[in-house]
N, C-alpha and C positions, 0 to 999 in steps of 0.2 A: 504494499500500500504506500503509495507515494502522494504528497500533497503540494501543489504549486499554488501560491498566493498570486490571484490574477489582479485583485483590485482590493486595496484596505482603506479606501477612503470614504467619504460621505457624499450627498448630493453636491455640496460645495464644488466649484471647478478647481481644478488642481493639476499643474504640470507633473507633480511628484507622485500624487495617488489617485489612480482610478477609483470609479463606484466599486461596489461589491462583487466579487466574484471569486470562485476557489475551483480549482481542478483537482479531482482525484483519479489516480491511475491504480486500477485494479486488474491483473492480468492484460487481457486484450482489450478491456473496456476502459472508456474515459467518461469520467461523470461530471459534469459542470454543476457546482453549487452556487446558484444566482448567476446573474450574467448582466450586471449593470453597466452603464456608459464608459465605454473605455475598456472594459475587461475583455472583450474580444480582440482589441488591438494587443492588448497583453497575451493573449494565448498566440498568438502569431509571433510577437516577439520573443515569446519563450521557445519558439521552434515546434509548436504543435500545428497541426492541421485540422481546420474545421470538420473535414469529412471523418477524421478520426474519433470526434466526439460521439459518443453513443447514447447518453442519456443527459437529462436537463433536469434538475430538481429545483425548484423554486420556494423560498420560505414564506415570502409575501409579496404582494404586486405594488409596492412603492417602486417609482421609476428607476430609482437609484441600485435597483436589484433585479431588474427586467429589462431595461430600456434595449440592452443588446441582444435580445432574443430574438428580435426580427433578423438582425444581422446573422445570427449563427444558423438560422433555418434557412434563410435564402443563401448564403456563400455555402453552406454544406450541400444544399440541394443542386446549386449551379455547378460548384465545382465537381460533385459526386457523378454527374452526367448518367443520372439512371441506374448506377453501379452500387450505391450506397444504400443501405436499410434507411428507413424513416426515422428520424428522431424520436426517440421514447421520451414523453417529457410528464413530469409529475408536480404539483403544487396544488395551493388552495383554490377554489373556485373566488372568481368567474375565470380561471385559466381557459377553459373551454371556450368561452365567449371571446376572449382576448385573442385567442388562436385564429377563432372563425371570423374575427373582425380584420386580423391582418393578413390573412392568406386565404380566406375562403372564396366562393365564386364572385362576391360582391365585397369583398375585402379590400383594404386600403391598397395592397399590393396586387390587384388582381390585373390591372392593366400592364404592368410588369411581366406578371407571370404569363398573361396572355400573349405579349409579343414575344417573349422568350420560348412559348412553346409552339407560337405558329409563323412567325416571321422567317423567311429564308435565310435571311443573315445569321439570326440567332441559331438557327437548326444547322448552319454551316459549323458554327463553333462547337455545338453539341456533338456533333458528328466527330468533329477533328478531337475531342476530349473522350471519344471511344462510345458515345450513346447510341441508341439504336430507337428508330422512329417506332411508334409515334411517342412523342414526349410527354410526361404527365407533370402536372404541377407537384408541389410540396404538400404534404398531408402528415404533418406531425402527429404521433400517435399521443394524445393527451388523456391522462387519468387523474382526475381531480381527487385528492387523497384528503383524509382526516386525522386527527391525532388517534394513534393506536394501530392505524394501518401499517402494513409492511410492504415494501416494495422489494421484488426480488430481481437480482442481475445473475450474471453467470459467475458463480463463486462468492457472491456478495450479497449481503440484505441490507435494506436501510429501513429504519423504523422511525415513525412520525410522531413528534411530541410537540406541545403547545409551548411558545415562548410568552413573554409578557411586553407587548410592544403598543400596537393600535388598533386593539378590539375595542369596540366591536364594528369599526368602519372596516377595517381590513382582518382576515384572518390571518394569524401569525405563526410560523411553525419553526421547529427545529429538526434536524435530522442525524440519526446514529448510524453510522455506517459499520458494519462489521465483516471481516473476512480472514478465514484461516486463523483464527485467534488473535486478531489485530483490530483495533477500533478507533474510531475517531467520531466527534461529535460536533457537529455545527450548529449553534444556538440560533443562528438568524440574527434579526435585532432583537434585543431583549434587555429588560432593565429589573432592576431591584434584584432581591434574593428570590428568585423565581422558583417555587418547589418543583414545578413540572420539568424546568430544565434540569434541575438537579436529579431528579429521576432518570431523565433521559441520558445524561451524560455519567452517571455512577460507574465508576470504574474504568472508564474509557482510558486508551493510551493518551490520545490528544483532544483537548477541547478548545475550538474556535469561538471566540466570544467577543462580542461587541464593547468596546471601551471609548465611551462618546465624551467622557467628562471627569472632571476630577470631583469626588465626593464633597458635598458641602457647597458647590458651585451652582446647583441647579436652580432654576427659576421656581420651580414648584414642586410638591411631592409626586404629582402625575407625572412630570417630565423624568424625574428619577425612577420612577416604576416603569416608565418606557424605554429608557435610554441607558445603557450601562454606565453606572459609576466606578471608579476603581476599586473602592474597598467591597462594594457589593459583589463585582466579578470574582474578586479574590476569594470572597466567602462562599460563593457558588462552587468555585474549584475547589475550595478546602472540604466542604460538606459532601460534595460529590466523588471526592478522593480521585480526582482525576491525575494522570501521569505527568502530564505537561499543560501549559495554558498558552494558547498564542492569540495574541491581543489583536483587534483590527477595528476599523469604521473610527479612525481619530479625527476629531475636530483639530484644526490647526492651531488652537490656544493651547493645546495639551501637547502638540507633536513638535516638541522644541527642546534643544539641549538643556540639561539640568532638569527641567520639569519631568521629562521623561524618566530620568534617573531617581528623582525624588518619588515619583509615583510607583515605581517598580519596588522600591525599597519600603515603601509603606505597605505595598501589597504583600510583600515578601513575609512580613510578620504576621500575616494572616494565613498565607497559602505557602507552604514550604517547598513545593516542588519547582520545576523550572518555569519561567515566565519569559516568553518571547514577544517582543516587540515586532510584530508583523510589518515586512515591508513588500511593494510590489515585486513580483517575480522571485520572492524568497522561496525555495524548495524545501521540503522538509520529508524524512522518512518516518513511517510510523512502523514499529513503536519506539524506536530509537532516538527520535526526535534529533538527527544530527542535521545540522543546518550550516552551510558555509564552512564546513570542516570543524565545526565546534559541536561536540556531544554534550 
């Protein structure tokens, strides 16, 4: 199990950090966890091909977690030239409606798809890439999931749990991935000391958790409950007894020299395991949590 952080930022524009996205490699399958704006570019920068992605799991439908969904589907379909199986997509409702609105017969990209499947010049490109006519449009295989559901891949499975974020306006999930005795939990966007995330992450090798602010700086109690504060994140990791904690989704005001070190030091008084301040394109092995040569 190999983890690559594609985007560790927020909705705020940043040249350093793209929005939320993570890539998990298990055997021959590649699983995208969220795909916010910029994360697909990071996928390409990391040397990965969109045609190699087999699954996409979405935690919630904030745009900073799903805007590059369209790019992944269309680029994978276009470059795949009819030889790549349809992308398997999982997430909360209304994911199917979103997909139909993007790629359906009257969807946002229907004219683009019509041109690429009917215009002779586009069919020339398709045949050059090895495609065989007639050309079909993209039809991602969408399954809307809920907490308690299990997703089965080849040699791996993912369990769905609830996070604490933007309910009731958005359904917000986390995922626990397991394969051959290795385990990883992505909490999605979650705040407070969330009991359901603790249960989902219990005993995993690696927990990826949003860390949006320094505890005590939140504008309201509700904000803290929906957006990870540093001591709350440490408490979640401690109570879940995870092997290592990977931090992500940083706001610029905590992503500065000195502040980073102070927050990690304070978190280390609560959670004794390794704490990793995530960076775009950082690669981690699971369960050894080796990163850039540091174990």
